[in-house]
N, C-alpha and C positions, 0 to 999 in steps of 0.2 A: 351432436355436440363436437366440434373439432378444436382439438388444443392446438394452439401456435406455440412453438419451440424455437426460440432464435438460438442459433448456435455461433460463437467468435472465436477464434484462434488468433492468440497472441502468443509470441515468443518475448523470452524475458529471461530474467536473473532469478530462479527461484531461490529462497532462504529458508532452511528449516525444515522444508517439505510443507511449510505453512503458508509463505507469503510470496507473491511475486511481484519483482519490479518490471514495468513495462513499458513501453515507450508507444502511445496510439495518436496519432495525427499531431504530435510535436509537445503532448503533455506527458510528463513523466509520472505514472503513477505507481502506488503499493496497494496490493490487495490480499486479501485473505483466500486460500484456497483449498480443497482438500485433494490428496493423491489416490488418483485412480489404482485400486488393488488388480497385482497382477500385469499391469501394463506400463513396461517403462516410460518416463518422460510424458505421461499423460496427468494432468489434473482438473479439476472442474471449480467453478468461482465456489466462493466460501461463504458462509452466512452471513455477509456483514458486507458496506457498500466498500469504497474505495476511498483513498486519501492522495490529494494532488500532491505531488513534491516538489514538481518545478514545472514551469510553463515557455516551452519555445528554448529548452537547455542547449548550451553551446559546448562546443569541443566534444570529448569522449565520455559517452554515458555511462561505461563502465567505469571509468576513475570517478563521475560526479556519485555514481550508486555508493560506490567504496565509500567517496569522503562522507557522505550521507550518514551511513552504516558506523562508521567509526566515530562521527562527533556524537549522533545520538547513544552508542555505547559509552561513550564518555560522561555524558549527563545523567544526573539524579532526577527523578520524576518530577519532583518540586520544580525545578530547573526549566524541564519540559513543559511543564502547563505554563510557568510564569512567563519564560522568555519566546517560545515558540508559540503554542497555540493561544495564548491571549494577546502579544502582539503581531498574531499575522493580520496583514493588511487584508480588507474585504471581508475579514471573519464576520459569520454570523453567531447570533447567540445559539449554544450546543448545551445538550444535556448528556453528561459523561454518565450518569446513572451510576457514581462512586460508591452509594451506601451500599450496591448488592454485594461488596466486598465486605462486609461487617462480619 
């Protein structure tokens, strides 16, 4: 039995050693990741999928990321759910499984 493993290398902006913002084929992503022990600047993909933050962003991507992070930091959870998630165009139904935090 042969196990196939695909490896991808992304250059991006790491936040709190747990998240990476990166541009891939014109799409700005946010993904969860894990720091590799004893290796500087090496992370592996986390346990969750990614979120597309912007498609074909214009201008300075670093400034866009800072703007997104600043906006989200000023937002409470209910505002995020209602103003961002609920009103995102082309959004499909999703189960956030919020009951697991009880």
